Kinemage of the C-alpha trace (Angstrom):
@kinemage 1
@onewidth
@group {chain A} dominant
@subgroup {mainchain}
@vectorlist {calphas} color= white
{ca met a 1} P 44.453 25.695 20.116
{ca lys a 2} L 40.851 26.825 20.549
{ca gln a 3} L 40.871 28.274 17.056
{ca thr a 4} L 42.129 24.964 15.624
{ca cys a 5} L 39.452 22.961 17.431
{ca arg a 6} L 36.826 25.371 16.173
{ca leu a 7} L 38.008 24.989 12.586
{ca val a 8} L 38.059 21.196 12.894
{ca gly a 9} L 34.542 21.246 14.306
{ca leu a 10} L 33.284 23.398 11.437
{ca ala a 11} L 34.971 21.135 8.911
{ca cys a 12} L 33.350 18.051 10.426
{ca ala a 13} L 29.943 19.724 10.400
{ca phe a 14} L 30.414 20.686 6.741
{ca val a 15} L 31.396 17.138 5.771
{ca leu a 16} L 28.406 15.695 7.618
{ca ala a 17} L 26.086 18.158 5.906
{ca leu a 18} L 27.443 17.175 2.485
{ca ala a 19} L 27.108 13.481 3.323
{ca ser a 20} L 23.525 13.978 4.427
{ca gln a 21} L 22.704 15.917 1.260
{ca ser a 22} L 24.368 13.276 -0.904
{ca phe a 23} L 22.424 10.533 0.876
{ca ala a 24} L 19.109 12.284 0.232
{ca gln a 25} L 19.965 12.858 -3.423
{ca gly a 26} L 21.012 9.224 -3.780
{ca lys a 27} L 17.544 7.896 -2.996
{ca ile a 28} L 15.485 6.516 -5.852
{ca lys a 29} L 12.329 8.558 -6.467
{ca val a 30} L 9.071 6.656 -6.859
{ca ala a 31} L 5.394 7.530 -7.211
{ca ile a 32} L 2.615 5.300 -5.905
{ca trp a 33} L -0.521 5.156 -8.055
{ca glu a 34} L -3.948 4.637 -6.498
{ca phe a 35} L -4.639 0.902 -6.245
{ca asp a 36} L -7.503 -0.562 -8.262
{ca asn a 37} L -9.883 -3.311 -7.163
{ca asn a 38} L -10.558 -6.370 -9.320
{ca ala a 39} L -12.584 -8.162 -6.641
{ca ala a 40} L -16.342 -8.664 -6.828
{ca his a 41} L -18.503 -5.551 -6.389
{ca ser a 42} L -20.849 -7.350 -4.001
{ca tyr a 43} L -19.472 -5.700 -0.849
{ca trp a 44} L -20.664 -2.233 0.209
{ca tyr a 45} L -17.095 -1.271 1.159
{ca trp a 46} L -15.719 -2.273 -2.278
{ca asp a 47} L -14.406 1.215 -3.064
{ca lys a 48} L -12.529 1.400 0.249
{ca met a 49} L -10.315 -1.644 -0.282
{ca gly a 50} L -8.016 -0.265 -2.981
{ca pro a 51} L -7.210 2.952 -1.073
{ca ala a 52} L -6.649 0.907 2.116
{ca ala a 53} L -4.041 -1.275 0.403
{ca arg a 54} L -2.385 1.736 -1.211
{ca asn a 55} L -2.118 3.574 2.119
{ca ile a 56} L -0.405 0.619 3.773
{ca ile a 57} L 2.150 0.374 0.965
{ca asp a 58} L 2.717 4.147 1.040
{ca thr a 59} L 3.256 4.108 4.808
{ca ala a 60} L 5.718 1.219 4.494
{ca phe a 61} L 7.934 3.291 2.188
{ca ser a 62} L 8.252 5.841 4.988
{ca glu a 63} L 8.373 3.643 8.086
{ca asn a 64} L 10.189 0.524 6.871
{ca lys a 65} L 13.907 1.305 7.259
{ca leu a 66} L 14.997 -0.798 4.292
{ca leu a 67} L 12.576 1.000 1.981
{ca ala a 68} L 12.982 4.463 3.534
{ca asn a 69} L 16.763 4.310 3.133
{ca lys a 70} L 16.486 3.353 -0.518
{ca phe a 71} L 13.477 5.261 -1.853
{ca ser a 72} L 11.766 8.628 -1.577
{ca val a 73} L 8.076 8.871 -2.459
{ca ile a 74} L 6.581 11.761 -4.414
{ca glu a 75} L 3.723 13.369 -2.517
{ca arg a 76} L 0.273 12.209 -3.582
{ca asp a 77} L -0.830 15.798 -4.314
{ca lys a 78} L 1.887 16.143 -6.964
{ca leu a 79} L 0.883 12.875 -8.592
{ca asn a 80} L -2.795 13.838 -8.573
{ca leu a 81} L -1.992 17.227 -10.107
{ca val a 82} L -0.077 15.650 -12.992
{ca leu a 83} L -2.830 13.087 -13.534
{ca lys a 84} L -5.403 15.882 -13.675
{ca glu a 85} L -3.294 17.881 -16.110
{ca gln a 86} L -2.907 14.824 -18.328
{ca gly a 87} L -6.624 14.028 -18.149
{ca leu a 88} L -5.999 10.688 -16.436
{ca ala a 89} L -8.015 8.988 -13.723
{ca gln a 90} L -6.428 8.459 -10.320
{ca thr a 91} L -7.853 4.976 -9.986
{ca gly a 92} L -8.462 2.006 -12.237
{ca ala a 93} L -6.240 -0.056 -14.480
{ca val a 94} L -3.428 1.779 -16.243
{ca asp a 95} L -1.030 0.581 -18.930
{ca pro a 96} L 2.750 0.747 -18.321
{ca ala a 97} L 3.278 3.306 -21.094
{ca thr a 98} L 0.888 5.769 -19.441
{ca ala a 99} L 2.486 5.180 -16.048
{ca ala a 100} L 5.938 5.744 -17.567
{ca lys a 101} L 4.782 9.029 -19.131
{ca val a 102} L 3.561 10.288 -15.764
{ca gly a 103} L 6.786 9.107 -14.154
{ca lys a 104} L 8.898 11.125 -16.575
{ca ile a 105} L 6.856 14.260 -15.933
{ca leu a 106} L 7.311 13.823 -12.185
{ca gly a 107} L 11.001 13.006 -12.540
{ca val a 108} L 10.708 9.641 -10.793
{ca lys a 109} L 12.507 6.432 -11.657
{ca tyr a 110} L 9.653 4.056 -10.908
{ca ile a 111} L 5.869 4.116 -10.818
{ca ile a 112} L 4.315 1.669 -8.363
{ca leu a 113} L 0.978 0.204 -9.401
{ca gly a 114} L -1.157 -2.298 -7.557
{ca gly a 115} L -4.572 -3.504 -6.640
{ca ile a 116} L -6.823 -6.095 -5.069
{ca asp a 117} L -6.764 -9.319 -7.086
{ca lys a 118} L -9.126 -11.271 -4.860
{ca phe a 119} L -11.387 -10.717 -1.891
{ca asp a 120} L -14.091 -12.886 -0.361
{ca val a 121} L -15.874 -13.475 2.920
{ca asn a 122} L -17.177 -16.897 3.913
{ca lys a 123} L -19.541 -17.471 6.840
{ca thr a 124} L -20.213 -20.761 8.594
{ca ser a 125} L -22.812 -20.883 11.331
{ca gly a 126} L -24.968 -23.294 13.299
{ca ala a 127} L -27.793 -23.058 15.808
{ca ile a 128} L -29.545 -25.217 18.354
{ca gly a 129} L -33.167 -25.560 17.259
{ca arg a 130} L -35.834 -23.262 18.586
{ca phe a 131} L -33.575 -21.701 21.205
{ca gly a 132} L -31.727 -19.665 18.556
{ca val a 133} L -28.409 -20.199 20.294
{ca gly a 134} L -25.323 -21.087 18.313
{ca gly a 135} L -22.062 -19.849 16.869
{ca asn a 136} L -20.426 -18.705 13.668
{ca val a 137} L -17.035 -18.471 12.003
{ca val a 138} L -16.273 -15.806 9.424
{ca ser a 139} L -13.233 -16.202 7.166
{ca ser a 140} L -11.995 -13.321 5.018
{ca asn a 141} L -9.382 -13.746 2.265
{ca ala a 142} L -7.587 -11.197 0.101
{ca thr a 143} L -4.760 -11.016 -2.424
{ca val a 144} L -2.962 -7.724 -3.057
{ca asn a 145} L -0.617 -7.268 -6.009
{ca leu a 146} L 2.143 -4.733 -6.606
{ca arg a 147} L 3.830 -3.898 -9.909
{ca val a 148} L 6.813 -1.647 -10.542
{ca val a 149} L 7.177 0.132 -13.881
{ca asp a 150} L 10.428 1.765 -15.033
{ca ser a 151} L 9.570 5.265 -16.259
{ca thr a 152} L 12.506 5.322 -18.682
{ca thr a 153} L 11.617 2.107 -20.515
{ca ala a 154} L 7.898 1.601 -19.688
{ca glu a 155} L 8.823 -1.965 -18.749
{ca arg a 156} L 7.444 -3.800 -15.740
{ca val a 157} L 10.504 -4.673 -13.694
{ca leu a 158} L 8.801 -6.325 -10.734
{ca ser a 159} L 5.500 -8.031 -9.982
{ca ile a 160} L 4.642 -9.571 -6.611
{ca ala a 161} L 1.523 -10.478 -4.646
{ca gly a 162} L 0.664 -11.161 -1.030
{ca asp a 163} L -2.203 -12.991 0.660
{ca gly a 164} L -4.139 -12.169 3.801
{ca asn a 165} L -6.495 -14.359 5.784
{ca val a 166} L -8.464 -13.438 8.897
{ca lys a 167} L -10.856 -15.655 10.825
{ca lys a 168} L -13.333 -14.473 13.426
{ca gly a 169} L -15.604 -16.628 15.510
{ca gly a 170} L -18.185 -16.174 18.212
{ca gly a 171} L -21.632 -16.974 19.475
{ca phe a 172} L -24.922 -15.464 18.533
{ca tyr a 173} L -28.344 -15.377 20.124
{ca lys a 174} L -31.662 -14.826 18.368
{ca asp a 175} L -30.169 -13.466 15.118
{ca ile a 176} L -27.936 -10.811 16.659
{ca ser a 177} L -25.273 -10.065 14.042
{ca gly a 178} L -22.376 -7.678 13.362
{ca asn a 179} L -22.872 -4.121 12.084
{ca arg a 180} L -21.352 -2.386 9.052
{ca glu a 181} L -18.417 -1.126 11.096
{ca ala a 182} L -17.573 -4.696 12.117
{ca glu a 183} L -17.820 -5.853 8.487
{ca trp a 184} L -15.388 -3.192 7.305
{ca gly a 185} L -13.129 -3.903 10.278
{ca leu a 186} L -12.776 -7.523 9.166
{ca ala a 187} L -12.195 -6.537 5.546
{ca ser a 188} L -9.616 -3.859 6.342
{ca glu a 189} L -7.732 -6.226 8.644
{ca thr a 190} L -7.540 -8.763 5.828
{ca ile a 191} L -6.348 -6.148 3.309
{ca asn a 192} L -3.796 -5.021 5.879
{ca glu a 193} L -2.358 -8.525 6.183
{ca ala a 194} L -2.183 -8.992 2.420
{ca ala a 195} L -0.490 -5.620 1.882
{ca lys a 196} L 2.042 -6.327 4.627
{ca ala a 197} L 2.812 -9.660 2.963
{ca val a 198} L 3.608 -7.693 -0.203
{ca val a 199} L 5.919 -5.375 1.724
{ca thr a 200} L 7.713 -8.386 3.237
{ca lys a 201} L 8.351 -9.789 -0.247
{ca leu a 202} L 9.444 -6.384 -1.499
{ca thr a 203} L 12.066 -6.000 1.208
{ca thr a 204} L 13.449 -9.522 0.870
């Protein structure tokens, strides 16, 4: 009886192991390109916005259950190595044919491209005469796009975009204003919202 139970237990473990292996192999492999930035260059943190959006999308493919169960993402180091070998830049606009070529080398089904389509910051403020007391409202807006290219056909199979908007308000006294860290904090929060809006569309 004990021997039979032991054999049944081993058989169950073997079946579960095969199922787990099959599940992993059944995931669709994708590679996420560095996101470009088509927004105005007037902000000192301009070069940070694309990577910020890309990181949020990359994280979503690991932490969002719907995406994690469907896709597996090639490590960034592998993508960067292939890009270097092919003499391609890691950032900036890329045509679907080039993305498809890289995808075939990596053995992935899809290459995910994206970028910042729009970003702006608008400030509204007012003061009370010579006392220098008043308030301000800062509104930040961003649009992040995501495109999916099939590596076997070089065709764009999906294109979506998401918007983010963040408003901050407060008082000021005698020209006291925010620092660079606060400026980037507002911008990154806006990019975060826009990228999450993209993920929401992607999963629905």
